[in-house]
C-alpha positions in Angstrom: 225.9 68.8 -21.5 224.9 66.1 -23.9 221.6 65.5 -21.9 220.5 69.1 -22.2 221.4 69.2 -25.9 218.9 66.4 -26.4 216.2 67.7 -24.1 216.1 71.3 -25.2 215.1 70.7 -28.9 212.7 68.0 -27.9 210.9 70.5 -25.6 210.8 73.2 -28.2 209.5 70.8 -30.9 206.9 68.8 -28.9 205.9 71.3 -26.2 202.2 70.9 -26.9 202.4 67.1 -26.3 204.6 67.4 -23.3 202.1 69.8 -21.6 200.1 66.7 -20.5 203.1 65.9 -18.3 203.8 69.5 -17.3 205.0 68.7 -13.8 207.6 66.2 -15.0 208.7 68.7 -17.7 209.1 71.5 -15.1 211.0 69.2 -12.7 213.3 68.2 -15.6 214.0 71.8 -16.6 214.5 72.8 -13.0 217.2 70.1 -12.6 219.1 71.6 -15.4 218.5 75.1 -14.2 219.8 74.3 -10.7 223.0 72.5 -11.9 225.8 74.7 -10.6 228.3 73.5 -13.1 226.6 74.8 -16.3 225.4 78.4 -15.9 224.6 78.8 -19.7 222.4 75.8 -19.6 220.7 77.1 -16.5 219.8 80.3 -18.4 218.5 78.3 -21.4 216.5 76.0 -19.1 214.8 79.2 -17.6 214.1 80.3 -21.1 212.3 77.0 -21.8 210.3 77.4 -18.5 209.2 80.8 -19.8 208.1 79.2 -23.1 206.2 76.5 -21.1 204.5 79.3 -19.1 203.5 81.1 -22.3 202.2 77.9 -23.8 200.2 77.2 -20.7 198.6 80.6 -20.9 197.8 80.2 -24.6 196.3 76.8 -24.1 194.0 78.3 -21.4 193.0 81.1 -23.8 192.1 78.5 -26.4 190.1 76.3 -24.0 188.1 79.3 -22.7 187.9 80.8 -26.2 189.4 83.9 -24.6 190.0 86.7 -27.2 189.6 89.8 -25.0 192.3 89.1 -22.3 189.8 88.4 -19.6 190.1 86.0 -16.6 190.4 82.3 -17.7 192.3 80.6 -14.8 190.6 80.0 -11.4 191.1 78.0 -8.2 190.0 74.8 -9.9 192.2 71.8 -9.3 192.8 71.5 -13.0 194.3 75.0 -13.3 196.3 74.9 -10.2 197.8 71.5 -11.1 199.2 73.0 -14.3 200.1 76.4 -13.0 201.7 75.6 -9.7 204.9 73.7 -10.9 205.8 76.7 -13.0 205.3 79.3 -10.2 207.1 77.2 -7.5 209.9 76.3 -9.9 210.7 79.9 -10.9 210.3 81.0 -7.3 212.8 78.4 -6.2 215.3 79.5 -8.8 215.1 83.1 -7.3 216.9 81.6 -4.3 219.8 80.1 -6.5 223.3 80.9 -5.3 224.3 82.3 -8.7 223.2 85.9 -9.2 222.8 85.6 -13.0 220.5 82.6 -12.6 218.3 84.1 -9.9 218.1 87.5 -11.7 216.9 85.7 -14.9 214.4 83.7 -12.9 213.1 86.9 -11.2 212.6 88.6 -14.5 210.9 85.5 -15.9 208.4 85.1 -13.0 207.3 88.7 -12.6 207.2 89.5 -16.3 204.8 86.6 -16.8 202.7 87.5 -13.8 202.4 91.1 -14.9 201.6 90.3 -18.5 198.9 87.9 -17.6 197.5 89.6 -14.5 193.9 89.8 -15.6 193.9 86.1 -16.8 194.0 84.9 -13.2 190.9 85.1 -11.0 191.2 87.3 -7.8 190.9 84.2 -5.6 193.8 82.6 -7.6 195.9 85.8 -7.1 195.4 85.5 -3.3 196.6 81.9 -3.5 199.6 82.9 -5.7 200.6 85.7 -3.3 200.3 83.6 -0.1 201.9 80.4 -1.4 204.2 81.3 -4.3 205.4 84.9 -3.6 205.5 85.3 0.2 207.5 82.0 0.8 210.4 83.5 -1.3 211.1 85.7 1.8 210.6 83.0 4.4 214.2 82.9 5.5 215.1 86.5 5.4 212.0 87.7 7.3 213.0 85.5 10.3 216.8 86.1 10.3 218.1 87.1 13.7 215.9 88.2 16.6 213.5 91.1 17.2 215.5 94.2 17.8 214.0 94.9 21.2 211.8 93.2 23.8 209.0 95.5 22.8 209.4 94.4 19.2 209.2 90.7 20.2 206.0 91.4 22.2 204.5 93.4 19.3 205.3 90.7 16.8 203.8 87.9 19.0 200.7 89.9 19.8 200.0 90.8 16.2 197.1 89.1 14.7 198.4 87.2 11.7 197.2 84.6 9.3 200.2 82.3 9.6 200.2 80.6 6.3 203.9 79.7 6.2 203.9 76.9 8.8 200.8 75.2 7.7 200.5 75.2 4.0 203.1 74.5 1.4 201.4 73.6 -1.9 197.7 73.3 -2.9 196.0 69.9 -2.8 196.3 68.0 -6.0 199.7 69.5 -7.0 202.2 66.8 -7.9 205.8 68.0 -7.7 209.1 66.6 -6.8 209.4 65.9 -3.1 213.0 67.1 -2.9 212.2 70.4 -4.5 209.3 70.9 -2.2 211.4 70.2 0.9 213.9 72.8 -0.3 211.1 75.3 -0.9 209.7 74.8 2.6 213.2 75.2 4.1 213.5 78.7 2.6 210.0 79.5 3.8 210.2 78.5 7.5 213.9 78.2 8.5 215.0 81.0 10.8 218.7 81.6 11.2 220.7 83.8 13.6 223.0 86.5 12.1 226.1 84.3 12.7 224.6 81.6 10.6 224.3 83.7 7.5 226.5 82.3 4.7 228.0 84.5 2.0 225.4 83.5 -0.6 222.6 84.4 1.9 224.2 87.8 2.4 224.5 88.4 -1.3 221.0 87.2 -1.9 219.7 89.6 0.7 221.7 92.6 -0.7 220.7 92.0 -4.3 217.9 89.7 -5.2 215.8 90.1 -2.0 215.5 93.8 -2.6 214.6 93.4 -6.3 212.1 90.6 -5.6 210.4 92.6 -2.8 210.2 95.7 -5.0 208.6 93.7 -7.8 206.2 92.1 -5.4 205.1 95.5 -4.0 204.8 97.0 -7.5 202.6 94.0 -8.5 200.3 94.5 -5.5 200.0 98.2 -6.1 199.2 97.6 -9.8 196.6 94.9 -8.9 195.0 97.2 -6.4 194.9 100.3 -8.6 194.1 98.6 -11.8 197.2 99.7 -13.6 198.0 96.4 -15.2 200.5 95.6 -18.0 199.3 92.9 -20.4 199.5 91.6 -23.9 196.9 92.1 -26.6 196.8 90.7 -30.2 200.2 90.5 -31.9 203.4 91.4 -30.3 202.3 94.8 -28.9 202.3 95.3 -25.2 199.5 97.3 -23.5 199.2 99.0 -20.2 195.7 99.9 -19.1 194.3 102.2 -16.6 190.9 101.2 -15.4 189.9 104.0 -13.1 186.4 103.1 -11.8 185.3 106.8 -12.0 186.2 107.1 -15.7 184.0 106.1 -18.6 186.9 105.4 -20.8 190.2 103.5 -20.5 193.7 104.8 -21.3 195.9 102.4 -23.1 199.6 102.6 -23.8 201.1 100.4 -26.5 204.7 99.4 -27.3 206.0 97.6 -30.3 208.4 95.3 -28.4 208.4 92.8 -25.6 209.0 94.5 -22.2 211.7 94.1 -19.7 211.2 94.9 -16.0 212.6 98.4 -16.7 210.3 98.9 -19.7 207.2 98.0 -17.6 208.1 100.6 -15.0 208.5 103.2 -17.7 205.2 102.2 -19.3 203.4 102.5 -15.9 204.9 105.9 -15.3 203.8 107.1 -18.8 200.4 105.8 -18.1 200.2 107.8 -14.9 201.2 110.9 -16.8 198.6 110.2 -19.4 195.9 109.8 -16.7 196.9 113.2 -15.3 196.0 114.7 -18.7 192.3 113.7 -18.6 191.1 117.2 -19.4 193.3 117.3 -22.5 191.7 114.1 -23.8 188.2 115.5 -23.1 189.0 118.6 -25.1 190.4 116.5 -28.0 194.0 117.4 -27.5 196.8 114.8 -27.3 198.5 114.6 -23.9 202.2 115.6 -23.7 203.6 112.1 -23.2 206.8 111.4 -25.0 208.6 108.0 -24.9 210.4 106.0 -27.6 208.2 103.2 -28.9 205.2 104.1 -26.7 202.0 105.1 -28.2 199.0 106.6 -26.3 195.6 105.3 -27.3 192.2 106.0 -25.8 189.4 103.5 -26.1 185.8 103.2 -24.8 185.6 100.9 -21.9 182.7 98.6 -21.0 180.5 99.5 -18.0 181.7 97.9 -14.8 184.8 95.9 -14.2 183.9 93.0 -11.9 187.4 91.6 -11.9 189.0 94.8 -10.8 186.4 95.4 -8.1 186.9 92.0 -6.7 190.7 92.2 -7.0 190.8 95.5 -5.1 188.7 94.0 -2.3 191.0 91.0 -2.0 194.1 93.2 -1.9 192.4 95.3 0.8 191.2 92.5 3.0 193.8 89.8 2.6 196.9 90.5 0.6 197.7 93.9 2.1 197.7 92.5 5.6 200.2 89.7 4.7 202.4 92.2 2.9 202.5 94.6 5.9 203.3 91.7 8.2 206.2 90.7 6.0 207.6 94.3 6.0 207.0 94.6 9.8 208.9 91.3 10.5 211.9 92.6 8.5 211.9 96.1 9.9 211.9 94.9 13.6 214.8 92.5 13.1 218.2 93.1 14.8 220.0 92.8 11.4 220.7 96.3 10.0 220.6 95.2 6.4 217.2 93.4 6.7 215.7 96.3 8.6 216.8 98.8 6.0 215.4 96.7 3.2 212.0 96.5 5.0 211.9 100.3 5.6 212.9 101.1 2.0 210.2 98.8 0.6 207.5 100.1 3.0 208.5 103.6 1.7 208.0 102.3 -1.8 204.6 101.0 -1.0 203.5 104.2 0.9 204.6 106.5 -2.0 203.3 104.2 -4.7 199.9 103.3 -3.2 199.3 106.1 -0.7 197.3 108.4 -2.9 195.0 105.5 -4.0 194.3 104.1 -0.5 190.8 104.3 1.0 190.0 104.9 4.8 189.9 101.1 5.5 193.4 100.5 4.1 194.8 103.6 5.9 193.4 102.3 9.2 195.4 99.1 8.7 198.5 101.1 7.7 198.2 103.4 10.7 197.9 100.4 13.1 201.0 98.8 11.6 203.0 102.1 11.6 202.2 102.8 15.2 203.2 99.3 16.2 206.6 99.7 14.4 207.3 103.1 15.9 206.5 102.1 19.5 208.6 98.9 19.2 211.6 100.6 17.6 212.0 103.6 20.0 215.7 103.4 21.3 214.8 103.6 25.0 218.1 101.9 25.9 219.9 105.2 25.1 218.4 106.6 28.3 219.3 103.5 30.4 219.7 104.0 34.1 223.0 102.2 34.1 224.6 105.0 32.2 223.8 107.4 35.1 226.6 105.7 37.2 229.6 107.4 35.6 232.9 105.8 36.4 236.1 107.8 36.3 238.6 107.3 33.4 240.8 104.9 35.4 237.9 102.7 36.4 236.6 102.8 32.8 239.8 101.4 31.5 239.6 98.4 33.9 236.1 97.4 32.7 236.1 94.4 30.4 233.9 93.8 27.4 231.4 96.3 26.1 231.2 99.5 28.1 227.6 100.0 27.0 224.6 98.3 28.5 223.0 97.8 25.1 223.9 96.7 21.6 225.2 99.6 19.6 224.3 98.1 16.3 220.7 97.5 17.4 220.3 101.1 18.6 221.7 102.4 15.4 219.3 100.2 13.4 216.4 101.5 15.4 217.4 105.1 14.9 217.8 104.6 11.1 214.4 102.8 11.0 212.6 105.6 12.8 214.2 108.4 10.7 213.4 106.7 7.3 209.9 105.8 8.4 209.2 109.4 9.5 210.1 110.6 6.1 208.1 107.9 4.3 205.0 108.3 6.4 205.1 112.0 6.2 205.4 112.0 2.4 202.6 109.5 2.0 200.1 111.0 4.4 200.7 114.6 3.1 200.2 113.3 -0.5 197.0 111.6 0.4 195.6 114.7 2.2 196.5 116.9 -0.8 194.8 114.5 -3.2 191.8 114.4 -0.8 191.6 118.2 -1.0 191.7 118.1 -4.7 188.9 115.5 -4.9 186.9 117.0 -2.1 187.1 114.2 0.4 189.3 113.1 3.3 190.8 109.6 2.7 192.0 109.2 6.3 189.5 109.1 9.2 189.9 111.3 12.2 191.0 108.5 14.5 193.8 107.5 12.1 195.0 111.1 11.5 195.2 111.4 15.3 197.4 108.3 15.2 199.8 109.9 12.7 199.9 113.1 14.7 200.7 111.2 17.9 203.6 109.3 16.1 205.2 112.5 15.0 204.7 114.1 18.4 206.1 111.1 20.4 209.2 110.9 18.1 209.9 114.6 18.4 209.6 114.5 22.3 211.8 111.5 22.7 214.5 113.0 20.4 214.3 116.4 22.2 214.7 114.8 25.7 217.8 113.0 24.5 219.3 116.0 22.7 218.9 118.1 25.8 220.7 115.7 28.0 224.3 116.7 27.2 226.0 114.8 30.2 224.3 111.6 29.0 225.5 112.2 25.4 229.0 112.9 26.5 229.0 109.8 28.6 227.8 107.7 25.6 230.7 109.1 23.6 233.2 108.3 26.3 232.0 104.7 26.5 232.5 104.3 22.8 229.0 104.8 21.3 229.3 106.0 17.7 233.0 106.6 17.9 234.0 105.0 14.6 235.5 107.4 12.1 233.0 106.2 9.4 230.0 107.2 11.6 231.4 110.1 13.7 234.1 112.0 11.7 234.4 114.9 14.2 234.0 112.7 17.3 231.0 114.7 18.6 228.5 113.4 21.2 225.7 111.4 19.6 222.4 113.2 18.9 219.0 112.6 17.5 218.7 116.0 15.8 217.6 114.6 12.5 214.8 112.6 14.1 213.6 115.7 16.0 213.7 118.1 13.0 212.2 115.6 10.5 209.3 114.7 12.8 208.6 118.3 13.7 208.9 119.4 10.1 206.5 116.7 8.7 204.2 117.2 11.7 204.0 121.0 11.0 203.6 120.5 7.3 200.7 118.1 7.8 198.9 120.4 10.3 199.3 123.3 7.9 197.8 121.4 5.0 194.8 120.1 6.9 194.1 123.6 8.3 194.5 125.3 4.9 192.3 122.7 3.1 189.7 122.2 5.8 186.9 123.3 3.6 187.9 121.2 0.6 188.5 118.2 2.9 185.2 118.7 4.7 186.9 117.8 8.1 184.8 117.7 11.3 184.7 120.5 13.8 186.4 118.2 16.3 189.4 117.7 14.0 189.6 121.4 13.2 189.8 122.2 16.9 192.4 119.5 17.4 194.6 120.8 14.6 194.4 124.4 16.0 195.4 123.1 19.5 198.3 121.0 18.1 199.5 123.9 15.9 199.6 126.2 19.0 201.5 123.5 20.9 204.1 122.8 18.2 204.7 126.5 17.5 205.2 127.2 21.2 207.6 124.3 21.6 209.6 125.0 18.5 209.9 128.8 19.0 210.8 128.7 22.7 213.2 125.8 22.1 214.9 127.8 19.4 215.1 131.0 21.5 216.5 129.0 24.5 219.2 127.5 22.3 219.9 130.9 20.8 220.3 132.5 24.3 222.5 129.7 25.5 224.7 130.1 22.5 225.2 133.8 23.1 225.9 133.2 26.9 228.4 130.4 26.3 230.1 132.3 23.5 230.6 135.3 25.8 231.9 133.1 28.6 234.3 131.4 26.1 235.6 134.7 24.8 236.2 135.9 28.4 238.0 132.8 29.7 240.3 132.4 26.7 243.7 134.1 27.1 246.1 134.6 24.2 249.3 132.5 24.2 248.0 129.9 26.8 247.1 126.3 26.0 243.5 125.5 26.0 242.3 124.5 29.4 239.7 121.8 30.2 237.1 124.4 30.9 237.7 126.0 27.5 237.4 122.6 25.8 234.1 122.1 27.5 232.8 125.5 26.4 234.1 125.0 22.9 232.2 121.7 22.7 229.0 123.4 23.9 229.4 126.1 21.3 229.8 123.6 18.5 226.7 121.6 19.7 224.6 124.7 20.1 225.6 126.0 16.7 224.7 122.7 15.1 221.3 122.7 16.7 220.5 126.3 15.8 221.5 125.5 12.2 219.2 122.5 12.1 216.2 124.3 13.7 216.4 127.6 11.7 214.8 126.2 8.5 211.9 124.8 10.6 211.2 128.1 12.3 211.3 129.9 9.0 209.0 127.3 7.4 206.5 127.8 10.3 206.6 131.6 9.9 206.1 131.2 6.1 203.0 129.1 6.9 201.7 131.8 9.0 202.1 134.3 6.1 199.4 132.3 4.3 196.8 133.0 7.0 194.3 135.6 6.1 194.6 138.8 8.2 191.5 140.9 8.2 189.4 142.9 10.8 186.2 141.9 9.0 183.9 139.2 10.2 182.4 137.2 7.3 179.5 134.8 8.0 180.3 135.0 11.7 183.9 133.9 11.1 187.0 135.9 12.0 190.0 135.8 9.8 192.6 133.1 10.7 195.3 135.4 11.9 192.8 137.3 14.1 191.6 134.0 15.7 195.1 132.9 16.5 196.5 136.4 17.4 196.1 135.8 21.2 198.9 133.2 21.4 200.8 134.1 18.2 201.6 137.7 19.1 203.5 137.0 22.4 205.5 134.2 20.7 206.5 136.4 17.8 207.4 139.3 20.1 209.9 137.0 22.0 211.4 135.9 18.7 212.4 139.5 17.8 215.4 139.1 20.1 216.9 136.3 18.1 220.4 136.7 16.6 219.5 135.3 13.1 219.2 138.1 10.5 217.2 135.8 8.2 214.7 135.1 10.9 214.3 138.8 11.9 213.6 139.6 8.2 210.7 137.2 8.1 209.3 138.4 11.4 209.4 142.0 10.2 207.3 141.0 7.2 204.7 139.2 9.4 204.4 142.2 11.7 204.1 144.7 8.7 201.7 142.6 6.5 199.7 140.5 8.9 199.7 141.8 12.5 200.0 145.5 12.0 196.7 145.9 10.2 194.9 143.9 12.8 196.3 146.2 15.5 195.4 149.3 13.5 199.1 150.2 12.9 
């Protein structure tokens, strides 16, 4: 438009003068950026907002005589008055209905925040997170209703610093009232699923995921000290400021970074950090990336900014972030719940190895609350016990299920994905603890993780064993769509059961194997032994029961089947049982083999060293009867592993 063609060159030419009226300038550029009729001008307006942001940072460097990229913006009214219009403006554009505009605004906001991370004081970062970043998710976090009554109770009882309803912008910030009202609407307005418009759905599927991923990455980088920032000239630097190191690793690029570039730089930095010994020995680490140069410089003693920043993330920002993810995970909208789980997975994997016991305690409390609130108890509803005949079933109107199928499916998916994420994160943290000679998770919290795995496995097992209930659910239409249930089988929770048991066993094995390196307490050691015995007994006997059932049903099916006759109802029932049992055995076999391979690592010796018997000898009393029972299994692969255990481990202990 003519107006923008006049404004744009004026801003570029007289930006230093216009900075005195920065709020008016931002409002002007936002008006052009939010104009739905001119998408090209919207992109150019965002470019000018970026230029204004850079100019604001440079002016702060000059005022503070900042030449070494240290903190120069604080919670002072002067700094906030200039910074806030830019943050709120770009944050508002992330909610634009046009994907090109909101993607451009997303890149602009997070690139600037990452590049200038250490120029903001830790207190200012807390304010930015609470009042500029969290409000972006205000509408999506409250879409729909809690997925269950337990979820509603859990969310209400949770202790939360509710910043959304009380605080919009800092005191002293002057910004257009209309823009502020739109901002608050996105922060606090909750909408039922039926009220979601097409642009809201598209925003949730695309920009919401990207924005949440960027927010989590930013929090992880602030906490761990892996910050991407600019130094002199056009080079970009990523620094690792490990508090235990006397030097600092730097990666430099010769170009301005995109969001993808920054992720690659951080990954390369992590690789370089892993080659600490190579640096000490004077060898260059094996890090290859186009345009990325690895440099090592001497760092100054102490890093007050990083120490304070990590404390603020631990005690304030992390709690707000977990609350946001919890709100999304426990919603009755499948898409929102999946996004919450995926982003929590990202946080656990990205930050898990760097978390201390205090943060792990917060995480375990949150995870326990999510798991307890998302258990699909409605699958075992008493109303399903009253089984109507087929004619009566046809006369029933409306849903034949006493629960929402979509809600139950959402809960099942949430639990499965969280089991995988939690298992990966906790196991990685324990392995890192063994490497560093310290346990990063306290006994009480590791017990919480154990109990979550155990409870999920027991619930799934009780449902899987109830075949009449599963058949009745199928008859009433649960999971009968071709996209979900191609073979029209009764629903099951086999994946939940096997994943929880697998991660549970893997964690128990690692804690037991690394008990000396981790320095665990005697109480925890005894608890791990008791739980290993219990999970082995449950798994082995469950597998053998299914194996025996399969052989009996197969024999009955073969006997009852007569050549040339059509398949009777009884034969159909037996065939269904065979199919189900075969599926279960196929799912459990890798777990049984994994557990036996874990046993193979146990030392087997008749000698007593320092008053301690070998591990296999200590456990032989309960291991031997279990393995003897397993010899009758029909799996050739399993019998091969069992034979090796008896030959290598048990035989020598028995003098054979």
